Residue frames relative to the residue before (quaternion, step in Angstrom):
aa qw qx qy qz dx dy dz
M 1.0000 0.0000 0.0000 0.0000 0.00 0.00 0.00
H 0.2261 -0.7871 0.5660 0.0948 3.56 -0.81 1.03
I 0.1482 -0.7745 0.6107 0.0718 3.57 -0.86 1.03
D 0.5160 -0.6444 0.4790 0.2985 3.51 -0.91 0.99
P 0.5502 -0.6357 0.4214 0.3399 3.66 -0.90 0.81
L 0.6271 0.5314 -0.3408 0.4563 3.60 1.05 -0.70
V 0.6486 0.5025 -0.3070 0.4823 3.58 0.96 -0.87
S 0.6407 0.5274 -0.3114 0.4630 3.56 0.97 -0.86
S 0.6519 0.5081 -0.3058 0.4727 3.59 0.98 -0.84
L 0.6514 0.5121 -0.3105 0.4659 3.58 0.98 -0.84
I 0.6353 0.5190 -0.3243 0.4711 3.59 0.99 -0.81
N 0.6544 0.5056 -0.3113 0.4681 3.59 0.95 -0.85
L 0.6436 0.5190 -0.3157 0.4654 3.57 1.00 -0.83
L 0.6552 0.5075 -0.3084 0.4670 3.59 0.94 -0.87
N 0.6487 0.5098 -0.3149 0.4692 3.60 0.98 -0.81
M 0.6543 0.4978 -0.3116 0.4765 3.59 1.00 -0.80
T 0.6332 0.5226 -0.3220 0.4714 3.59 1.03 -0.80
R 0.6516 0.5099 -0.3092 0.4689 3.58 0.97 -0.87
L 0.6509 0.5080 -0.3088 0.4720 3.58 0.98 -0.83
A 0.6433 0.5121 -0.3201 0.4706 3.60 0.95 -0.84
A 0.6511 0.5075 -0.3123 0.4702 3.60 0.97 -0.86
L 0.6434 0.5213 -0.3194 0.4606 3.58 0.99 -0.80
V 0.6537 0.5027 -0.3090 0.4737 3.59 0.92 -0.91
L 0.6745 0.4828 -0.2972 0.4728 3.59 0.91 -0.88
A 0.6087 0.5519 -0.3538 0.4469 3.61 1.02 -0.71
Y 0.6988 0.4505 -0.2745 0.4831 3.59 0.86 -0.92
F 0.6013 0.5530 -0.3511 0.4576 3.60 1.09 -0.68
F 0.7106 0.4386 -0.2627 0.4833 3.59 0.83 -0.98
L 0.5885 0.5446 -0.3719 0.4677 3.60 1.11 -0.53
A 0.6365 0.5163 -0.3258 0.4713 3.60 0.96 -0.83
L 0.6639 0.4914 -0.3093 0.4712 3.60 0.93 -0.85
A 0.6334 0.5262 -0.3309 0.4609 3.60 1.01 -0.78
L 0.6824 0.4776 -0.2939 0.4689 3.59 0.91 -0.88
I 0.6187 0.5092 -0.3436 0.4897 3.60 1.07 -0.68
G 0.6412 0.5474 -0.3112 0.4386 3.57 1.06 -0.79
V 0.5522 0.5940 -0.3977 0.4291 3.58 1.20 -0.41
I 0.7721 0.3551 -0.1744 0.4973 3.59 1.01 -0.82
L 0.7446 0.4253 -0.2143 0.4678 3.56 1.00 -0.82
P 0.3894 -0.7199 0.5194 0.2457 3.61 -0.63 1.09
G 0.7631 0.3727 -0.2764 0.4499 3.55 -1.06 0.76
L 0.6878 0.3974 -0.2773 0.5405 3.59 1.21 -0.33
P 0.3421 -0.7797 0.4825 0.2054 3.61 -0.44 1.15
T 0.3801 -0.7291 0.5279 0.2129 3.55 -1.11 0.69
V 0.7071 0.5171 -0.2859 0.3883 3.56 0.67 -1.13
P 0.6643 0.4825 -0.3546 0.4474 3.68 0.76 -0.77
F 0.6620 0.4877 -0.3112 0.4766 3.59 0.98 -0.78
L 0.6189 0.5337 -0.3368 0.4676 3.58 1.10 -0.67
L 0.6441 0.5086 -0.3182 0.4747 3.59 1.00 -0.79
L 0.6416 0.5032 -0.3207 0.4819 3.59 1.02 -0.76
T 0.6123 0.5455 -0.3398 0.4605 3.57 1.05 -0.76
A 0.6648 0.5042 -0.3044 0.4595 3.57 0.90 -0.94
W 0.6643 0.5095 -0.3102 0.4504 3.59 0.91 -0.88
F 0.7136 0.4400 -0.2653 0.4762 3.58 0.82 -0.96
S 0.6387 0.5199 -0.3471 0.4486 3.60 1.01 -0.67
A 0.5894 0.5668 -0.3696 0.4412 3.61 1.10 -0.58
K 0.7283 0.4037 -0.2293 0.5039 3.57 1.14 -0.61
G 0.7767 0.3823 -0.1806 0.4669 3.58 1.15 -0.55
S 0.8186 -0.0042 0.0417 0.5728 3.58 1.06 -0.66
K 0.3198 -0.7585 0.5408 0.1732 3.54 -0.39 1.23
R 0.6166 0.5612 -0.3419 0.4335 3.58 1.08 -0.73
L 0.6672 0.4740 -0.2950 0.4931 3.60 0.90 -0.91
H 0.6327 0.5444 -0.3271 0.4431 3.57 0.99 -0.83
R 0.6619 0.4882 -0.2982 0.4844 3.60 0.95 -0.90
W 0.6340 0.5373 -0.3296 0.4481 3.60 0.98 -0.85
L 0.6405 0.5337 -0.3254 0.4461 3.59 0.92 -0.89
Y 0.7249 0.4426 -0.2497 0.4650 3.56 0.80 -1.02
A 0.6726 0.4708 -0.2994 0.4861 3.61 1.16 -0.45
H 0.5017 0.6644 -0.4289 0.3506 3.61 1.22 -0.33
P 0.5422 -0.6738 0.3905 0.3155 3.61 -0.83 0.97
Q 0.7597 0.3304 -0.2079 0.5201 3.65 0.93 -0.73
L 0.7188 0.4597 -0.2667 0.4482 3.59 0.72 -1.04
G 0.6269 0.5741 -0.3326 0.4083 3.57 0.99 -0.83
K 0.6458 0.5283 -0.3243 0.4459 3.58 0.95 -0.84
L 0.6350 0.5254 -0.3318 0.4589 3.59 0.96 -0.83
L 0.6832 0.4941 -0.2820 0.4578 3.57 0.91 -0.94
I 0.6717 0.4978 -0.2967 0.4615 3.57 0.91 -0.91
D 0.6333 0.5216 -0.3313 0.4659 3.60 0.97 -0.83
W 0.6742 0.4858 -0.2995 0.4688 3.58 0.93 -0.88
E 0.6872 0.5048 -0.2872 0.4365 3.57 0.84 -0.99
Q 0.7615 0.4050 -0.2109 0.4600 3.58 0.82 -0.96
Q 0.8283 0.2146 -0.0738 0.5123 3.57 0.98 -0.84
G 0.3732 -0.7015 0.5089 0.3311 3.60 1.22 -0.32
A 0.4653 0.7224 -0.3825 0.3396 3.54 1.28 0.53
I 0.1297 -0.7464 0.6487 0.0729 3.52 -1.26 0.66
S 0.4843 -0.6887 0.4553 0.2894 3.58 -0.83 0.98
R 0.6274 -0.5538 0.3985 0.3754 3.55 -1.18 0.60
S 0.6614 0.5053 -0.3253 0.4488 3.60 0.90 -0.85
S 0.6354 0.5141 -0.3316 0.4712 3.61 1.03 -0.71
K 0.6340 0.5264 -0.3258 0.4635 3.58 1.02 -0.79
V 0.6741 0.5037 -0.2964 0.4518 3.57 0.85 -1.00
I 0.6602 0.4992 -0.3075 0.4695 3.58 0.89 -0.93
A 0.6659 0.5062 -0.3097 0.4522 3.60 0.86 -0.92
I 0.6777 0.4857 -0.2986 0.4644 3.59 0.87 -0.89
L 0.6490 0.5049 -0.3231 0.4685 3.60 0.95 -0.80
L 0.6648 0.4941 -0.3062 0.4692 3.59 0.99 -0.78
L 0.6141 0.5274 -0.3488 0.4723 3.59 1.07 -0.64
I 0.6552 0.4970 -0.3094 0.4774 3.58 0.93 -0.87
F 0.6522 0.5170 -0.3083 0.4608 3.58 0.89 -0.94
S 0.6613 0.5099 -0.3019 0.4599 3.58 0.92 -0.91
W 0.6642 0.4999 -0.3136 0.4589 3.56 0.93 -0.86
V 0.6340 0.5262 -0.3341 0.4577 3.60 0.97 -0.80
I 0.6311 0.5176 -0.3297 0.4744 3.60 0.97 -0.81
M 0.6726 0.4826 -0.3022 0.4725 3.59 0.89 -0.90
Y 0.6091 0.5602 -0.3418 0.4454 3.58 1.05 -0.76
M 0.6925 0.4715 -0.2695 0.4748 3.57 0.99 -0.85
R 0.7615 0.4041 -0.2002 0.4654 3.61 1.09 -0.59
L 0.7283 0.4087 -0.2369 0.4964 3.61 1.13 -0.54
D 0.3006 -0.7640 0.5475 0.1617 3.56 -1.11 0.72
N 0.5933 0.5961 -0.3525 0.4103 3.58 1.24 -0.33
I 0.3304 -0.7821 0.4989 0.1736 3.58 -0.33 1.28
W 0.6338 0.5358 -0.3349 0.4462 3.60 1.07 -0.71
L 0.6439 0.5067 -0.3124 0.4807 3.56 1.01 -0.79
L 0.6550 0.5066 -0.3077 0.4686 3.59 0.93 -0.88
T 0.6460 0.5122 -0.3157 0.4697 3.58 1.02 -0.82
G 0.6529 0.5160 -0.3109 0.4591 3.59 0.94 -0.87
I 0.6599 0.4939 -0.2996 0.4804 3.55 0.98 -0.88
A 0.6279 0.5329 -0.3341 0.4584 3.59 1.01 -0.80
V 0.6479 0.5084 -0.3169 0.4704 3.60 0.95 -0.86
L 0.6460 0.5138 -0.3137 0.4693 3.57 0.95 -0.87
F 0.6894 0.4865 -0.2844 0.4552 3.59 0.82 -1.00
V 0.6445 0.5003 -0.3274 0.4765 3.60 0.98 -0.78
S 0.6205 0.5338 -0.3405 0.4627 3.60 1.02 -0.75
I 0.6469 0.5052 -0.3134 0.4776 3.58 0.97 -0.84
M 0.6488 0.5209 -0.3200 0.4531 3.59 0.96 -0.86
V 0.6432 0.5149 -0.3194 0.4681 3.58 0.96 -0.87
F 0.6376 0.5181 -0.3263 0.4675 3.58 0.96 -0.84
L 0.6644 0.5101 -0.3081 0.4510 3.60 0.85 -0.96
I 0.6783 0.4941 -0.2919 0.4589 3.56 0.88 -0.96
S 0.6744 0.5203 -0.2961 0.4321 3.59 1.04 -0.75
R 0.5772 0.5836 -0.3815 0.4251 3.62 1.21 -0.34
P 0.4798 -0.6585 0.4885 0.3123 3.59 -1.01 0.75
E 0.4492 -0.6354 0.5432 0.3152 3.53 -1.32 0.27
P 0.5884 -0.5997 0.3987 0.3678 3.60 -1.08 0.67
H 0.4867 -0.6563 0.4990 0.2888 3.56 -1.17 0.67
């Protein structure tokens, strides 16, 4: 059986894209799980990235994420309602404040601290503006 070189190249590209998506899915999953324990590292954004990349790289990982008792609910609430639970909002906002205070005590650059404060406040406003799941 003869495969056209263009078709062969496209198949190789798709396989490489799938592999890259799979690697990124596991990378972001690792960051999300570390974020569960480590203050200052967010969990939900990395979990959303994991879900997106796993949909392109591994149907098995994607199904596992959505079937997971804790992680699946966060993903389903976000996907169906654009919603974030109150407890997730509170934890995220407290961790942002805690992280900024640590940086305030350790950094001397007022411009950097101001930029980070603007970023963190923007994230807080976004979190607060999201509805809570029904």
